[in-house]
C-alpha positions as CSV (number, residue, x, y, z in Angstrom):
1,X,60.0,187.1,-198.9
2,X,62.9,187.8,-196.5
3,X,63.1,184.4,-194.9
4,X,66.7,183.2,-194.1
5,X,67.9,180.2,-196.1
6,X,68.3,178.1,-192.9
7,X,64.7,178.8,-192.0
8,X,63.5,178.0,-195.6
9,X,65.2,174.6,-195.3
10,X,63.5,173.9,-192.0
11,X,60.1,174.9,-193.5
12,X,60.7,172.7,-196.5
13,X,61.6,169.7,-194.3
14,X,58.4,170.1,-192.2
15,X,56.3,170.4,-195.3
16,X,57.9,167.3,-196.9
17,X,57.3,165.4,-193.6
18,X,53.6,166.4,-193.6
19,X,53.3,165.3,-197.2
20,X,54.9,161.9,-196.4
21,X,52.6,161.5,-193.4
22,X,49.6,162.0,-195.8
23,X,50.9,159.0,-197.9
24,X,51.1,156.6,-195.0
25,X,49.1,153.4,-195.4
26,X,47.2,152.6,-192.2
27,X,45.6,149.1,-192.1
28,X,42.4,148.7,-190.1
29,X,41.9,145.6,-188.1
30,X,39.1,144.0,-186.0
31,X,36.1,145.8,-187.3
32,X,37.8,149.2,-187.3
33,X,38.6,149.1,-183.6
34,X,42.4,148.8,-184.2
35,X,44.9,149.8,-186.8
36,X,48.6,149.3,-187.7
37,X,51.3,150.9,-189.8
38,X,53.9,148.7,-191.5
39,X,57.3,149.1,-190.0
40,X,58.7,149.1,-193.6
41,X,56.5,151.9,-194.9
42,X,58.8,154.2,-196.8
43,X,56.7,157.2,-196.0
44,X,57.0,156.6,-192.3
45,X,60.7,156.1,-192.6
46,X,61.0,159.4,-194.5
47,X,58.7,161.2,-192.1
48,X,60.8,160.1,-189.1
49,X,64.1,160.9,-190.8
50,X,63.0,164.4,-191.8
51,X,61.7,165.3,-188.3
52,X,64.2,163.3,-186.3
53,X,61.6,161.3,-184.4
54,X,61.9,157.7,-183.2
55,X,60.4,155.3,-185.7
56,X,58.9,152.8,-183.2
57,X,57.3,155.6,-181.1
58,X,55.8,157.3,-184.2
59,X,54.5,153.9,-185.4
60,X,52.9,153.3,-182.0
61,X,51.3,156.7,-181.4
62,X,49.8,157.0,-184.9
63,X,47.6,154.0,-184.0
64,X,46.9,154.6,-180.3
65,X,44.8,157.3,-178.8
66,X,45.7,158.7,-175.4
């Protein structure tokens, strides 16, 4: 396709992160008004590792609208 190998690896890392994000288990609380993600969720850990984002910040912003 003409894509450099370094760009291919970046694309694969982003796709893998998106797939892990889709496997996150989000628990609803208080009649659906609140939610949480376990800090030990392996998919969240993989997602953060692949994209290099801070685990605690991602865990917070997945469950809070702003």
